C-alpha positions as CSV (number, residue, x, y, z in Angstrom):
1,X,0.1,-0.3,0.0
2,X,1.3,3.7,-0.7
3,X,1.3,6.2,2.2
4,X,-2.0,7.5,3.0
5,X,-3.6,4.8,0.6
6,X,-5.9,3.9,3.5
7,X,-9.3,5.0,3.9
8,X,-10.0,7.0,7.1
9,X,-11.0,5.2,10.0
10,X,-13.7,6.1,12.3
11,X,-13.8,4.7,16.1
12,X,-16.7,4.7,18.3
13,X,-15.9,4.5,21.8
14,X,-17.8,5.3,25.3
15,X,-16.9,3.7,28.8
16,X,-15.3,0.6,28.2
17,X,-11.6,0.8,28.4
18,X,-10.6,-2.9,28.5
19,X,-12.7,-3.5,24.9
20,X,-11.6,-0.4,23.5
21,X,-8.0,-1.3,24.2
22,X,-8.1,-4.3,22.8
23,X,-9.9,-2.7,19.6
24,X,-7.2,-0.2,19.6
25,X,-4.3,-2.9,19.8
26,X,-5.9,-5.1,16.8
27,X,-6.0,-2.1,14.5
28,X,-2.7,-1.1,15.1
29,X,-1.3,-4.3,14.2
30,X,-3.0,-4.6,10.8
31,X,-1.2,-4.1,7.4
32,X,-1.4,-0.4,6.7
33,X,-2.3,1.1,9.9
34,X,0.6,3.1,10.0
35,X,-1.2,5.1,7.5
36,X,-4.7,5.6,9.0
37,X,-5.8,8.8,9.5
38,X,-8.0,7.8,13.0
39,X,-11.3,9.8,14.0
40,X,-12.2,8.8,17.6
41,X,-15.7,9.7,18.5
42,X,-16.4,9.6,22.4
43,X,-19.7,9.9,23.7
44,X,-20.5,12.0,26.7
45,X,-21.6,9.8,30.0
46,X,-24.9,8.9,30.7
47,X,-24.4,8.8,34.2
48,X,-22.5,9.5,36.6
49,X,-21.3,6.2,37.3
50,X,-20.2,6.1,33.7
51,X,-17.6,9.5,34.0
52,X,-14.6,7.7,35.2
53,X,-15.2,4.7,32.6
54,X,-15.4,7.7,29.7
55,X,-12.4,9.1,31.0
56,X,-10.0,6.4,31.6
57,X,-11.6,5.5,27.7
58,X,-10.3,9.1,26.2
59,X,-6.8,8.8,28.2
60,X,-5.8,5.6,25.9
61,X,-5.7,8.3,23.0
62,X,-3.3,11.0,24.8
63,X,-0.2,9.2,23.8
64,X,-1.1,7.3,20.9
65,X,1.2,6.9,18.2
66,X,0.8,3.9,15.7
67,X,-1.1,5.5,13.6
68,X,-0.7,8.4,10.9
69,X,-2.8,11.1,12.8
70,X,-5.4,10.7,16.2
71,X,-8.3,13.1,16.4
72,X,-10.2,12.9,18.9
73,X,-14.0,14.2,19.4
74,X,-14.9,14.1,23.3
75,X,-18.7,15.1,23.4
76,X,-19.9,16.8,26.9
77,X,-23.0,15.3,27.1
78,X,-24.5,11.9,25.8
79,X,-25.9,11.5,22.7
80,X,-26.2,7.8,22.7
81,X,-24.8,4.8,19.9
82,X,-26.8,5.7,16.7
83,X,-26.7,9.5,16.9
84,X,-23.4,9.3,17.5
85,X,-22.6,6.9,14.5
86,X,-24.4,9.0,12.2
87,X,-23.6,12.1,13.0
88,X,-19.6,10.8,13.2
89,X,-19.6,9.1,10.1
90,X,-21.4,12.1,8.1
91,X,-18.4,14.0,9.5
92,X,-15.6,11.9,8.4
93,X,-17.1,11.8,4.9
94,X,-17.9,15.6,4.5
95,X,-13.5,15.7,4.6
96,X,-13.2,12.3,3.1
97,X,-14.2,9.9,-0.1
98,X,-15.0,7.0,2.2
99,X,-14.7,5.5,5.8
100,X,-13.8,2.6,7.4
101,X,-16.0,2.0,10.8
102,X,-15.1,0.5,13.9
103,X,-16.9,0.1,17.5
104,X,-14.8,-0.3,20.6
105,X,-15.7,-4.0,20.3
106,X,-14.7,-5.1,17.2
107,X,-11.2,-6.9,17.6
108,X,-9.8,-6.9,13.8
109,X,-7.5,-9.3,12.0
110,X,-4.4,-7.8,10.3
111,X,-6.0,-8.3,7.1
112,X,-8.7,-6.3,7.8
113,X,-8.0,-2.9,6.7
114,X,-6.5,-3.9,3.9
115,X,-9.5,-6.1,2.5
116,X,-11.7,-3.1,3.4
117,X,-9.8,-0.8,1.5
118,X,-8.6,-3.1,-1.6
119,X,-12.5,-3.5,-2.0
120,X,-14.0,0.1,-1.5
121,X,-11.4,0.6,-4.2
122,X,-12.4,-2.0,-6.3
123,X,-16.0,-1.2,-6.2
124,X,-16.3,2.4,-6.1
125,X,-17.7,2.7,-9.8
126,X,-19.8,-0.1,-9.3
127,X,-23.0,2.0,-8.1
128,X,-24.7,-1.5,-7.3
129,X,-22.5,-1.9,-4.0
130,X,-23.1,0.1,-1.4
131,X,-21.2,-1.5,1.7
132,X,-18.3,-3.1,2.9
133,X,-18.7,-5.4,5.7
134,X,-15.2,-6.9,7.3
135,X,-17.2,-9.3,9.5
136,X,-18.9,-12.8,8.3
137,X,-21.3,-15.2,9.8
138,X,-19.2,-18.4,11.7
139,X,-20.2,-20.8,8.8
140,X,-18.0,-22.4,6.5
141,X,-16.9,-20.8,3.5
142,X,-18.4,-21.9,0.4
143,X,-15.7,-23.4,-1.9
144,X,-15.1,-21.0,-4.8
145,X,-12.4,-18.6,-6.3
146,X,-13.4,-15.2,-4.7
147,X,-12.2,-14.0,-1.5
148,X,-15.7,-12.1,-0.8
149,X,-19.4,-12.6,-1.9
150,X,-22.1,-10.3,-2.7
151,X,-26.2,-10.4,-1.3
152,X,-28.4,-8.1,0.2
153,X,-27.5,-7.4,4.0
154,X,-25.9,-5.4,5.6
155,X,-23.4,-6.5,8.6
156,X,-22.0,-3.8,10.5
157,X,-19.6,-5.0,12.7
158,X,-16.6,-3.5,11.0
159,X,-17.3,-2.1,7.9
160,X,-17.1,0.8,5.2
161,X,-18.9,2.8,2.3
162,X,-18.5,5.8,0.3
163,X,-19.5,9.3,0.7
164,X,-22.2,9.2,-2.4
165,X,-23.9,6.2,-1.0
166,X,-23.8,7.3,2.7
167,X,-25.3,11.1,1.5
168,X,-28.4,9.0,0.8
169,X,-28.8,7.2,4.2
170,X,-32.4,7.9,5.9
171,X,-33.6,7.0,9.0
172,X,-37.2,7.4,8.7
173,X,-39.0,4.3,11.3
174,X,-42.5,5.6,10.2
175,X,-42.2,6.2,7.1
176,X,-40.3,2.8,6.5
177,X,-43.3,0.8,8.0
178,X,-45.7,2.7,5.2
179,X,-43.2,2.1,2.4
180,X,-42.7,-1.5,2.9
181,X,-44.9,-4.1,1.3
182,X,-45.2,-7.8,2.9
183,X,-43.3,-9.0,-0.1
184,X,-40.6,-6.4,0.4
185,X,-40.7,-7.5,4.5
186,X,-40.4,-10.6,3.8
187,X,-37.5,-10.2,1.5
188,X,-35.8,-7.7,3.7
189,X,-36.1,-10.9,6.5
190,X,-33.5,-12.5,3.7
191,X,-36.4,-14.7,2.5
192,X,-38.3,-14.9,6.1
193,X,-35.3,-16.4,7.6
194,X,-34.6,-13.8,10.3
195,X,-36.9,-10.7,11.2
196,X,-34.6,-8.3,11.0
197,X,-37.8,-6.1,9.9
198,X,-38.8,-6.0,13.4
199,X,-36.1,-3.2,14.3
200,X,-38.1,-0.9,12.4
201,X,-40.7,-1.5,14.3
202,X,-39.2,-1.0,17.6
203,X,-38.0,2.1,16.6
204,X,-41.2,3.2,15.1
205,X,-42.6,2.4,18.6
206,X,-39.9,4.0,20.4
207,X,-38.4,0.9,22.3
208,X,-35.1,1.3,20.6
209,X,-33.0,3.7,18.7
210,X,-30.7,2.3,16.6
211,X,-29.0,3.6,13.1
212,X,-28.0,0.2,11.2
213,X,-31.4,-1.3,10.0
214,X,-32.2,2.0,8.5
215,X,-28.6,1.7,6.6
216,X,-30.1,-1.7,5.6
217,X,-33.2,0.0,4.7
218,X,-31.6,2.7,2.6
219,X,-29.5,0.1,0.7
220,X,-32.5,-2.3,0.4
221,X,-34.9,-0.5,-1.3
222,X,-32.2,1.0,-4.2
223,X,-31.5,-2.8,-4.9
224,X,-27.9,-2.1,-3.6
225,X,-25.5,-5.1,-2.9
226,X,-23.2,-5.4,0.4
227,X,-20.0,-7.1,-0.1
228,X,-18.9,-9.9,2.6
229,X,-15.2,-11.5,3.0
230,X,-15.9,-15.5,2.8
231,X,-13.7,-16.0,5.7
232,X,-14.6,-13.4,8.7
233,X,-12.0,-10.5,9.7
234,X,-13.4,-9.3,12.5
235,X,-14.8,-10.6,15.9
236,X,-17.5,-9.1,18.0
237,X,-16.1,-8.8,22.0
238,X,-19.4,-7.1,22.7
239,X,-21.5,-10.4,23.6
240,X,-20.6,-9.9,27.6
241,X,-23.8,-8.0,28.4
242,X,-21.4,-4.5,28.4
243,X,-22.6,-3.3,24.8
244,X,-25.2,-1.6,23.8
245,X,-27.9,-3.8,21.4
246,X,-25.9,-6.8,22.4
247,X,-26.6,-9.1,24.8
248,X,-25.1,-12.1,26.2
249,X,-26.1,-14.1,22.7
250,X,-22.8,-15.5,21.3
251,X,-24.0,-17.4,18.3
252,X,-22.4,-15.0,15.8
253,X,-19.1,-14.4,17.4
254,X,-17.0,-17.0,16.1
255,X,-13.3,-15.9,15.1
256,X,-11.7,-14.0,12.6
257,X,-9.2,-15.9,9.8
258,X,-6.8,-14.9,7.4
259,X,-7.8,-14.8,3.4
260,X,-5.6,-15.8,0.4
261,X,-3.7,-12.9,-1.0
262,X,-4.1,-11.2,-3.7
263,X,-7.9,-11.0,-2.8
264,X,-10.2,-11.4,-5.6
265,X,-13.6,-9.7,-5.8
266,X,-16.6,-10.5,-7.5
267,X,-17.6,-8.6,-10.7
268,X,-21.3,-10.0,-11.3
269,X,-23.3,-7.6,-10.0
270,X,-26.1,-9.9,-8.4
271,X,-26.6,-11.7,-5.2
272,X,-24.7,-14.6,-4.3
273,X,-26.8,-17.5,-4.5
274,X,-25.3,-20.2,-2.8
275,X,-24.0,-17.8,0.1
276,X,-27.5,-16.8,0.6
277,X,-28.7,-20.2,1.2
278,X,-25.8,-20.7,3.5
279,X,-26.6,-17.7,5.8
280,X,-30.3,-18.7,6.0
281,X,-29.5,-22.0,7.1
282,X,-27.4,-20.4,10.3
283,X,-30.3,-18.5,11.0
284,X,-32.8,-21.4,10.8
285,X,-30.7,-23.4,12.8
286,X,-29.1,-20.9,15.5
287,X,-32.7,-18.9,15.3
288,X,-35.6,-21.4,14.1
289,X,-38.9,-20.0,13.6
290,X,-41.7,-20.1,15.9
291,X,-43.8,-23.0,14.6
292,X,-40.6,-24.8,14.2
293,X,-39.7,-24.1,18.4
294,X,-43.2,-25.3,19.1
295,X,-43.4,-28.1,16.7
296,X,-39.8,-29.5,18.8
297,X,-41.6,-28.7,21.6
298,X,-44.6,-30.8,20.9
299,X,-42.3,-33.7,19.7
300,X,-40.6,-33.5,23.2
301,X,-43.6,-33.7,25.0
302,X,-45.0,-36.1,22.8
303,X,-42.2,-38.4,23.4
304,X,-41.8,-38.1,27.2
305,X,-45.5,-39.1,27.1
306,X,-44.9,-42.6,25.2
307,X,-42.0,-43.5,27.2
């Protein structure tokens, strides 16, 4: 990589110094890390008891010299993760043409920056592609010649995009409910495999306030495609109950791996059916629909009865 070839990285942090340190150390071990302009967005404390954690996290960046530059934006008040990410990503893209985005609980492999950078460059002029993910589901890779696959679903545990795509981002819960037909909801939910759309409904009712599902909505309504590596290059360590909108479920954690280099990206602007099927199978086995869970329970009761 040539000097300053790596896009800027926007890192969102709050009050978890241990998670943040691990995320930062992993990022510093990445190929090309020394070329990165790192923008750190530190949200303000929500409660008095959060103040020490927020201060400790901010202190991690006082003498950070492993990147090309480090700029810390420290908020006095608490905006919440959704508002912080929307504003922070927009801020970086006011200054640059592309951005790589991380939260404080994403541990990246040494190839993470390299993969996202090359994918951003490769697909920059392919208007059908909107989003690059550095994470993939903990499932066996489908055999093939490519380092990545294209599909409809947006994953946000280490991701990247371009200024022109992000400029069309909208977070409109009520409008989204009005726009989506039953068929679109089914497609949005990966052909009924997982209820992503329930997040839109919860946002509309004020039960949660999130951003990522609306980035997926923005991409989906325009027929956009997302890129995933065939092996995950990121691990989410936030499934310990400490993260915003992350419980203690560890189904998605998996691990990160390596990709054969040089990377080879698919050029056909169409969803990969084999990978789509593999992810649908993962969801079906991990989160079976209610009717399947009910059937399994009835079978269990029946088996106990006839013993």
